[in-house]
Structures are given as structure tokens and as C-alpha cells.
N, C-alpha and C positions, 0 to 999 in steps of 0.2 A: 292442813299440811299435805295430805295425800292428794287433794284436788289441785293444789298449787304445783306439786311435783308432776302430776299428769299433764297439766297445762304447759308447764315448762318443757316437758319432753316433746309434746306435740309442736310447740313453737320451734324448738331446736330442729326437729325433723323437717318442718316446713321451710325453715331457713336453709337447711342443707339441700333440699330438693330444688328450691328456687335458685340457689347459687349455682348448682350444677346445670340447671336449665339455662341460666343467663350466660354462664361462661362457655360451656360446650355448645349450647344451642345456637349461640350467635355465629359460631364458625360453620355449623351445619346449615344455618339459614342463609347461605350465600353471602356470609360476611355482614349480614344485617342491612343489605342494600335493596332488597325487594320491598315492594310497597307495604306488605303486611308485617314486615319485621319490626318496623319502628313502633306501631301501636302495641304489638306484643311485648316489645322491650319496655315500653312505657308502663304497661300494666304490670309486668313482672317486677320492675324497679319499685313501683308503688307498693306492691304486695310485700316486697323485701323490706321496705321502710316500715310498713305497718307491723310486720312480724317482728322486726328488730325492736321497735318501740314497745310492743307487747312483752317481749322477752325482758327488756329493761325494767318494765313495771313489775313483772313477776319476780325478778331478782331483787328489786328494791334499791338499785343504785344506777347512776348514769356516769359512765367513765368517759373521760375526754381522751381523744386520740392525740398522743404526744408525738406527732410526726411533722417534719417540715413540709412534706408533700401535701398534707391536708391544708396547711396554711397557704402554700403556694396556689393550690386549687381555689381556695376562697378568694385570694387576691386576683386570680385570673377572672373569676366570676364577677368580682366587684369592678374590675376594669372594663369588662364587656358591658356590664349594666350602665356604667358611666357613659359609655359611647352612645347608648340609646337615649339618654336624657337630653332634651334641648337645653343647651347651655347659653349663657349670655355671650354676646358677640365678641367681647374682648377675650373671654376665656376660650371660646371655641376657636378663635383665630390663633391663639397662642398654642393650643394643642394640635390643631390640624387645619391650617389655612386652606389646603386643597379641598377638604370636605366642606368647609364653610362656603367656599366659592361655588362648589358644585351644587349645594343645596340652594344657594341664593340666586345663582345665574342659570341653573338648569344644565350646565355643562362645565367641563374644566377649561380654564382660560387657555391652556396650551393647545388643546384640541381645536378651540375656536380660532386661534391664530394660525394653525396649520391650514384650516379651510380658507381663511381670509386674512392674510398678513396685515392688511390695512384696516382691519376691523378695530373699532374702539371698544375696549372692554369697560362696561359701566362699573361703578363702585358697588361694593357689596353693602346693601342697606338693610338686610334682614336682621331682626332683633335677636332671636334665639334659633340656633341650629344644632342638630346633633353632630357628633364627631364621626360616626360611621357613615359610609356611603350607601349601605344596604341594610336597613333596619330589620326587615324580615329575616335575612340570612344571619344577622347577629343574634336575633332572638332565638332562632333555631339552634345556633351554636350554644347559647346559654342553657337551653333545655337539655341538649345532649351532654354538655360538659357537667351539668348538675347531676344527671343520671349516672355518669361515670364516677363522679366524686362520691355519690351515695354508695355505689357498689364497692368502691375502694375502701371507704370507711367501715362499711359493714363487714367486709372480708377481714379487715385488720382487727376489728373488735371480736369477730366470731372465731378467728384462728388463735384462741388462747390456749389450746391444747394441741398435742401432736396429731391426734386423730382428725381434728377439724382442719388443721393445716394440710394434712395429707389429702383430705377431701378436695380442698381448693387447688392444690398442686396437681392432683390427679385429674381434675377437670381440664386444666390447661394441657396436660400431657396427653389426655385422651383425644382432645381436638387436634393436637399436633400429630399424633400417630394416625388418626383417621385421614388427615390431609396427606400424610406420607403414603398410606395404603392406596388411596385413590390416585395419587400422583404416579406411583409405581405402575399401576394398571395403564395409565395414559402413556407413559414412556415405553413400556415394553410392548404395547400393542399399537402405538401410533395413532390412537383415537383422540378426538378433541371433545370439548364440552365439559361443563361442570359435572362432577360425579362420573365423568367419562361418557356421558350420554346426553346431557341437557344442554342444548344450544340456546342462548338468549334470543328471544324474539320468535322462536319457532315451537313453543310449548304451550302448556295450558295457562290459565289465568294466574295461578299461584307461582308460576315459574318466572325467572328474571326476563325482563324485556330489554330491548336495545337501549332504551333511555336509562335503565338501571346500569347497563354496561358502560354507557358513555359517561355516567356520573362518577365512575371510578377511574382515576388517572392511570393507575397501574396497569390496566388492561391495554393501554395504547402501546405497550412495549411489544414490538414485533420481532420474532425470531426468524432467522433465515431457514427457508425450506429448500432442500435440494431439488434441482430441476429434474423433470422426467428423463430417465435414461442416463443420468449422471451417476458415476460411481463414487461412493463415499470413501475417503481415505482413513484407514485406521478403524478401530472399534468404537462405534458411537451408538447411542440409544436413539430410537425413533422419537421425533418431537411431534407434539400435537399441532394441528393446523392453526392458522391465524384466525382471530386474535388468540394470543397465548393464554388460554384459560387453564388454570392449574388447580387440581383438588376440588374443593367445595366453595371456595371464596373467589369473588371476581377481582381480587387484587393481583392475580397473576403470580409470578415468582416473588414479587415484592411482598405480597400478603403472606406467602408461605415462609419467607425468610424473616419477616417481622414476628410471626408466631414462633418460629424456631429459635429466635434470639432469646425467648423466655422458656420455650418448651424443652429445648435440648438440655440446658443446665439443670432444669427441674427433673427431667427424666433421669439424668445421671445421679442427681441427689437422691431420688427415690430408690434407684437401683442400689446405690451404696447403703442406704438406710435399711433395705431389705437384707443385704448381705452382712450387716454388722452383727457381731456376736452378742452384744448387749449383756456381757457378764457370763455367757455360757462357755463351758469348756469342751463341749462336744465338737467333733469335726464338722467342717462346713457343710458337707453333703448330708450328713445325718441330721444336723440341725435344721436345714432347709426342708428335708423330707418330713420331719416331725411337725413342722409348722404348717405343712400343706401348701407352701407357696412356691414349690419347684417349677410348676408349669408357668405361673405368673412371672417368676424370675427369668425363665428362659425366654418368654415372650417379650418381656421388657428389654432384655439384653439384645435380642434380635432386632426389635423395632428401633432401639436407640442406635444400633450400628447402621441400619439401613437409612434412618433419618439423617445421621451424620454424613453418610455418603451422598444422599440427595442434596443436602445443603452445600456440600463441597462441589457437586456437579453444577448446581444452579448459580452459585455465587462466584466461583472462580477462586484463584489462589489468593488474590489481594483481599477480597471481602471475607475470606475464611478466618482472617486473623481475629476480628472481634468475637466470633463464635468460639474459636480456640481459647481465647482469653477467658471468656465466660465459663467454659467447661473447666479450665484450670482453677478458676476462683472457687468453683463449687466442689470440684473433685478432690483437689489436694487437701483442703482442711477436713473434708469428710473421711478421706482415706488415711489421714495421719495417725489416728489412734490404732 
């Protein structure tokens, strides 16, 4: 029993470290778009799966995840796998006649008619054709989606206690706050580049290249830069140069807002959870001082306020509504007691 307890403790610690590395490390690794991020994520996800299976064997039971998201994820993987399989002609034509024509003729009939309106399109005589137009791209999507589903299921199983849930939430919040800190440095100093210093295509081999930058659609968003000698009206923050690289990820403002849609409500939830009395009758300040979390509480409050202001500045008045709704959904139930 003692050996089993030690092995279970080692497995839980390994799962915690791997989850933090996967969640927070992906944001720090330029959003996972550099060439070395995908192999690292594949190895990390495989180690997560091995550690989770070892933990299940040590516990002696295998719990099923009762969540519609897991079922929807499996359905999406099944649909993508179905697109890879060469189907009979009648079935393939019923599911996607365009894909069947493209595989059988080598091009889409509409494109061929645009080049030569008088061209006679031959009949499709291929026996079996897949539904997808790009089988390698579909296969890459299946591998990536399967890894995401594995991480989601393991996080859901592992977060069966408050401490473990806080670990996962804190990993997301830490990545969000780091993005905010680097973004504030960029805005206040007017510098560009990831981390405020790294320009894609002009660094070392482990840094992002222009191909990595071009593969992320969010970086194509260009922000207006004032012309030399022109005077800005009102109080504005300096903007980084084009292309608009923000924080640590190559998704630009879109990547930061996507992370903030989850990170900001979680940050507020953790902040309220740290402030909750939990049955104590001591005054708030004395209770926080005795717990030793006053510094962390102040830091969380400051970074949450700065992050909310950064989201408002980047998204504008209209796109702020979903973030405000998410904060209300988290904040009001947590503050009600």
C-alpha cells in the first residue's frame, strides 16, 4: 500500500507538471505555431495520456467523462475520419459531389468552364473517392483535434478537487497575465515583435519564421500607424509596428482576445475565491494576512484590472459585451454568498 501511495503521488505530480507545461507553455511557445512546438506538444500529450492511464490503473477504476463536449469531439473525429476513407461512387457523390469531381477529373468543373466555356466535362467514372479535397490536411487536423480532446478529457477527470481545478485555472490565468504584461510593454513603449523584441524571420533557428507568421490568419490584421509629423488627437497609447504582433502569440489581438474570453472570467473567479471567508468570522484584511496571500491577492486584482482595460482597448465597445457577460456570469454567483 505504501508503494502504491508513493506511485500515485508521483503520477499526480507528473500530471500536474505536464498540464501546466501544456496549457501555459503553448501560449509562451508563440501559440504553438513554431516548427518545434508541434513535436513537443505531441510528446507532452502522449506523456499525459500515459500518466493518466497509469493513475487509473493505480486507482483501480476507469471513470467515463459524462460531458456532451467529449461526445461532440468524438463525433467530429469520426466525421473527419469518414472523409479520409475512399467511399463508393454513389455514396461519395451524395455526400460531396464537388470533391468526387475534383478527385476524378483533377479539377473542379466550374473552374474548368471558367477557363474554357465550350469545354465538354467528361463523366466521373472513378469507383471510390474520398470526400475531403486535401487528405494530408484532414489527417493533420485529426491528429491535432485528438490531442486537444485528450487534454480536455484528462483535465476534466483530473480536476475532481478544488486544488486541482485551481491548478488548471491558474495555468490559463498565468498565460493570460503574461500576455497582458508583454502587451503593456509594447503599448507603452511603441515597440513591436513577439515578447516585445522577437521579429519573425530575423532571429535564431528556434524563433518564428515568416512562414509561421503567414500560417496564422490573425496576424494579417493591420492597424493604422500615424504618419511622421502628424499630431495625434486625444490621449492614445503607442501602437506596435506592422504586422500587429501582440504579446507572445502570433494570433495578434485576436489571439489575446480569445485567451481573454476564458482567462478574464477565470481570473475573477480565482480572485473572489481567494477573498471568500469560507466560514471565518475574522475581518477581511486580518484573514488575508494570516493566510499569507495578501501579495498574491493584490497582484491578482491589479493584473485583472489591467487585463480588463487592455481587452476593452483592443476589442472596442461592441466586442466588450461578451466579455462583460462572461465576467457577470462568473462574478455574480461567486459574490452572492
